[in-house]
N, C-alpha and C positions, 0 to 999 in steps of 0.2 A: 319852511326848510330847515331839517337840525344842519347843523353846521359843528359838527362834534372834534371834526379837528384843530384844535386852537383856532375855530371862529374862520375855518375855511372848509370849503367843497373836496369830498373823499376825493382823491388826484389818482386814476384811474389809466396802467401802462398797460397797452397793445402795440403791434403792429402797426405798421401804415399800412395795407392791402384792403382792401376794400371791404374783403369777407371778414379778416379781422377784425376792422372800425364796425363793422353791422352789428357783432357778435357781442365789440368794447358796449355800444347803444343798447343793445338790448340790458346788458347788467345795469347798466346806467337806469335803462326805465324803469326798470324793474323797481331800481333804490329811491327812485323818485317817485315811484307811486307808492312806497312804502314814509314817505318825507321825508328823504336823504338823500341832499347837494353829492353832485357827481362830476368829475369832468375827467375829458381823455387826456392822456398822451401817448403823438403817436412815435414810432419807433422806427426804424430802417435799421435788420440787422443785416449781419454777417452774412446769413439765407439767402435775402434781400436782393444786399449791394450784387455779387459774383455770380449772377446766373450767366455769366458767359462758360462756368469753368462748371466740371463733371463732381459733385456735390462729393465723389467718393476723395476728390481732389481737394479740398478744402475741410475736410474734419466731417463726424458725427451728431454726436451730442452736443447739443444747446445753437445749432449754426442759427434757429433761429428763435431761439428763448434767453442767450443767455445775457445779450444787454438791459433787456428788462428785466430777469430778476437781479443785475443787478445792481440797479437802481430801485430795487424792492430792498433788495438786504442794508441797502447803504442809506434809508431813509427818504428816498426824492418824492415815491412815490409809493402809495397806502395799501396799492393790491395790483394783481397780473391779472387779468382775464388770456386764456386761452385756451384752442379746441383741446381737447383733455386726450384725445392719441397722438398729439406733439408731444407732452411731457415725459420726461423721463420714469420709470415706475421708482423709483427712488429722487427723492425732492431733497436739492442742494437745502447745504446745513444750512437751520433756522428759517427756513420757508415754510410754507405746507398751503395743501387746499384747503382750502376753507366750507367751499360750497361750489355742487354740481347743479348745475340746472334741468330744468327736466328737457329728455335727449329728446333731440330731432330726430327726423328716418335716420338708420345704421347704417342700412348698406348701402352700396355699390348699386351706380348707373354707367349705362354703357349711352358713348354717344356718337351718333354715325355719319360721316358724309353724306352728304345728298346725293351725291353722285352716285357712291356707293346701294344705293336703294334700296337696304333692308332695314330690322330694326332688333332684331334679335343674335346673340353671340355663335349661335349654330348655324346662321345661313351666311356667313363672312364669311367672302369669295376663302380662295384657301392666297396664301401669300400677299392679306392685304396689310399693312405698316396697322398696327393697333400701340399708341402711347401710353404707358405710367410711365411713372418714375418709382413706382413704391416695387417693394420687392415678394409682397405677398400676392398684389396683384398678377403682377409677371408669373408667379409657379403655377396658379392655380388656372390663369389664364392658357401656358403652357402647356400642364396639367389636363386639360379638355379641349384645347386646339394645339395642336405643335404644330400644323401649320401653316401658323401666322407666323407674320415677323414683329415681336414686342419691341418697341421704341423708344428710348427716352425723352421722355417727354417734359419739360420746366417751365415753369410759370405758374402763375396763380389762377385761378379755375377763368375766369374773360378768357387772359390769353390763349388757355389750353384750348378753351373752346375755340376760338379764332384759327389757331391751329389747322383743330378740326377743317372749319370751313370752309378752310383756304386751301387746305390738299396736300399739306403737312406729312401729313397724317390721313388714313380711312374713316380712324376710331381711335376710340379711349375710352379709357373708364375712368372715372370720379368719381368722389360720398356724393349719396344723395341730399345730406342734410346742405354741401354747400351751394349746391344750385339753388335746394327751394328757400333756405335764407338769399338771398341775389336774387327773388321771383323773377328767375330764367327756368320753373320748369317743362318749359317749350321744351327745349334743346334736350330733354333725357328721350332716348328708340324705348328701350324695356334695363328692369331694376332688375340684377342680379339677386336673387333670391337665394337667403339663408334656410337650411343651413347649408344645403349644397353649395356656397357661394360665401366665406366670409367676411367679412369687414375687420379690418384693423380693432384691435382693444379699444375700447372708449370713445370709438368714432359715432360722432353723432354729438358728442357732450361736451357743456362752455363747462371752463372748470373757472373759477374764481381764488386766484391765490397769492397768500398774507404770512406776514414773518408770522412766524408760529408764538412769537410770545406779545399779539396788540395784540389785548384781547377786546378794545373797543369796537377796531376793524373786522375781527372774528362776529364781536355780537351786532352789527351791523349789516354782515351781508348773510347770516347764517338761518333767516328768511326763505332766500334765494336755493333754499339745498332740498335739492328732493327725493326722497328716502328710494324708493325703488331706483332712478338712476345711479344714484348714489352706491348700492347694494349692489348693482347690478356689473355696476361698471368696475368693481373694487374686487368682484371677483374674475373678470376679466382681465383685471390689471393684475393679480396675484399669478395667475394665469398665466400670462408676461415674462412674469420676473422671474417664476420659477423652472422656466427655460432659458433664461439669462437671455430676453428675446428683448436683444434692444435694435435702435432703427437698425439692423442688417441685418437681421433673418428673415423670412418668409413665413411670418405668424398669423393667423386670424383666427376671433373672439366673438363671441356675443352670448348673450344669453336670451332665451326666446322661450315665449309663453307668457301666462299669465297667473298671480295671486304664486299659490303654493305646488300649479306645475308647472313652474321656470325650470324649463336646463341650460347647461352651459355647454357651450361646445365650439370644438377649437380646432384646430388646425394648425401642421409646421410641416414645410416641406424644405426642397434646396429649389434652386434659384431657376434650375432650367424643366422644372415641374417634372423628374421623370420620376420620384421618388416622393409621394405624400403621405401622412400620416390623420389618421381623424381619430375624434371617440367626441363623448358628452355624459357628463351626467347631470344627475338632479341638483338645481340649486338648493343649500342649505341657507338659509335666507336670515338665520342667527349671527351665520358663522363663513361668508361669501368668501372671505381670502382663503378660507381649508377648500371649499370646493375646487378653487384653480390651482391651488397646488397639489390637490391630489390627480385634477382631471390632466394635470403635466406631469406626476409621477405616471398617469396608466402610458403616458405617451412614449416617456422617458424605456415604458417596459415595452412595448413595441418599436423602439429604435430612432426615439427623437434625437439621445446621445448622437446615435453615428454621424445623423444630419450635423447637431452643429459643431460637430467636429467635423468635418469636411467642409463647412462654411469657413469654421475657423484658418483651415488651411488652406485656404481659397483665399484669400488675406485681398482678395480685391473687388469686392462686392462692394455697388454705390447704392449714397444713403439715398432713402426717399423723402422727396419733399410734400412739406406739412400744406396747404388748402390755406 
């Protein structure tokens, strides 16, 4: 095994949740296959510790990344592993995304309590409680089914599954990638297919974050990068950034297709699902970020700026929960 960091293994920071650790181990194992020894350092972030408080009451950006990024910037660890969808589009000063692994299934899925006895969103009885902490999911859900009771559902993936099983909610919407990586796809009642239902920008992708000036670690993790995933998620995140879409805006984005036929789809809505906008553009593989900006401009022409302004005026929207 190589030990290029002063005779020690590469130190990887990760949140301590089961899903986050599995994702970090995926990076650790991939590095091991390339002869690079690595160890994990786990963190309980502010967002992990304050589970009894609404996320809107304790802040938005950095709730689930701040402690990891602080230690990365300070040289305590060599890199961080994150779900890409949880990272703000603007990296903290001195930090950078060095690799994005091949993407898992980016779609959202529906899980349903056995007492409800249905498998599709369309068949859920009116008035049923559907849990999510994502504004994007809330907006799309209410746009399709305004007769449902959409309620806040916090906790990691196993906790949310248990809350469905125990009847706290009749159903919930989660990311397919999380259930796949945890090895529990049997809980999936149905997949919510794109572009009719759009996931978060970058959903299903794992990012490796490093210090921008750490050429050694950059070289070690470079081979983990998947070019297709990197281009697609760059387009999605550029779309998000161009709409100033922080964690408190219901925005979805996904590149669909293969080869030269890939298309970027985007969505924005208000939190009640009453005003939603959608658009799509062919992906320019040579400049995926430009495709994202152009798609954002298209939605602004349709009225996205008015939606964004109404969200800012509301100033009380809850932040979404990473998985």
